[in-house]
Phi, psi and omega in degrees: 000132178269136179277134180254108176281142182274357190253132165235115192285318187212140175204151177275128180233115179055262183234024179212170179254128180253128183216157173288133175278102187279355177285344183250355176289136009262006183293325176221153173236093186227158179254149173235149177257123179259120190245352179228158179297318180294324176295325177292319178304314180292321180298322177288313182299319184268006174067028166299319169246138183209168187095128190307309180297319179295321177298321178301312179296321178300319177299317179298318177296321180300324178295321177296317180299317176297320180298316180297320180292316181297324182296337180285341183233355181239128179262330182285124179299318182298316179292320179302311181298315181299313181291324182291322177298321177298318180295322179294320177295322178295319180301327178301334187272002184296326170215144192265340192268316184288110185288341178302328178298311180295320181299312183292319177297323178293324175299321178289323177298322177300318178299313182300312185286331184267349184290143174255002186278170173283184184303312180299320181293322178298317180299317179295321178295321178294319177301311183295322179294320177298317179295320178298318179296322176303305184296322180294326181300316180295318178299317180298315181299321180292325176293319176300315179300317181294314178296317182294324183297337181292339183253007178272119179296153178299133178070020186291150167255121185254125174268136174227157182235137184067209179229115174235052184250204179302324183283352174262358183225191173288324178183157176082301176106167178262283176299315178284342171296319175298315178300312183298315180293322178293319181294327178297331179269332187211102185279014171265357175296141173219168186234140164253127182247122172293142178304316178071071171291152008266349185263001175056041180297328178291313181293315187280317194253311181298313180295325178299312180299310185292321176297320178299323182269001176075023178264126184301130181220139176242127180269131174230158176281164187300325183282359186266350190300318181297322179303311183286329174297316180296329179281357181076024185262358178240128182262331179198161177241133174227123178230168176270197180204151175254332172199135178241126179282170183297339179263004178096349174304136190231127173270130174213180184308141181310135184105342180296318179303317178299316179298318181296320177297315180297319180297317180299315181299323183266010179057041177253126182296134182245117184244147169257136174241117185198149175288162179299336179293346178275346181273124181253094183285356179280348178243139186281326184212173180295342179297339182266356182282122177291133181254121181291129173262119187256175185304138177297331183296334177300329181271319187280342184232146169232125183052040176082000182249133179292137182244006180217172181292152174296145171087359179286150179283142182231135169235129188224072173290136183281342187218160166228171183245123176269121179297147185299335181297339182268357188257123181283331180187154176247112185273115181238177177289350178255007181121185182262118178277139181237163175299146004284117186293325179303321180283312184291324177293316179299319182295318182291326178286323176296321178295317178297319180295320181294328181278341185290000000 
């Protein structure tokens, strides 16, 4: 039985990008239309759209929006191409950690540079490429889910951190894609979701998704994972990723590293679920992954209300890096990569290159 998710996070419609506004979930479930490149840049920066694969598609859409705007004031094809490549490079900078953003913008840059069409034709090619990337994302997520479901024990309780579900992708999800595919085979599967401070993506978004799909979910705070692991109540951990280095070191939402350490101590397998586009083979280890420093207000305030004294010092990294030694496997659309990750990652990319 195939699981049908009710959510589609982002899609290209006519001449604009339509997306779920994730800043208001679960209080509201509404869509916003992004009509300019700069608005897309802000939507990514302010996390209206979030989750590495979804950010990638948003970046690809943003390049189309910039192309439409440039076409209104530039007649020269050469100037149009030059300016559009600059805009695409700028779109890459909207957030620094999720490599899917850079990957998708680069896919659009390839279209721009390789096209033989006029300005109008380039825009149409960019639109189609963006739509293709959308559709491919859902197919990839379902493959990740299928591979991942094979290693989920019957009746398992799966712990996840942050949100790597349909709302972090175009639809279906990576870590929650594994959950959805496993649940389709065994409806005794359940999930424990970390709250995921400071933006509560687990509390706000993961629980929302799973409740919408009727999958049993229990919300816990970030500091509780070791307690439940020690009680024997967690069978495996599956999380998403924002960037994976060539050696398997993985950046994900802050707090993931802590969960991985706890899982290792309690002999609980810790898995990453991510598309190959999340793997950055240009960097050797997690030490090279840029970590986004986000607004102090995310820590000091909840729902607009201050929760700490004025004047306290705040440090707010958005991500941490889990060393590859703590990871039991990386679940991709090409199968589950195992240690030695440097070798298995290189092999899967060589195989893809050979087939291209």
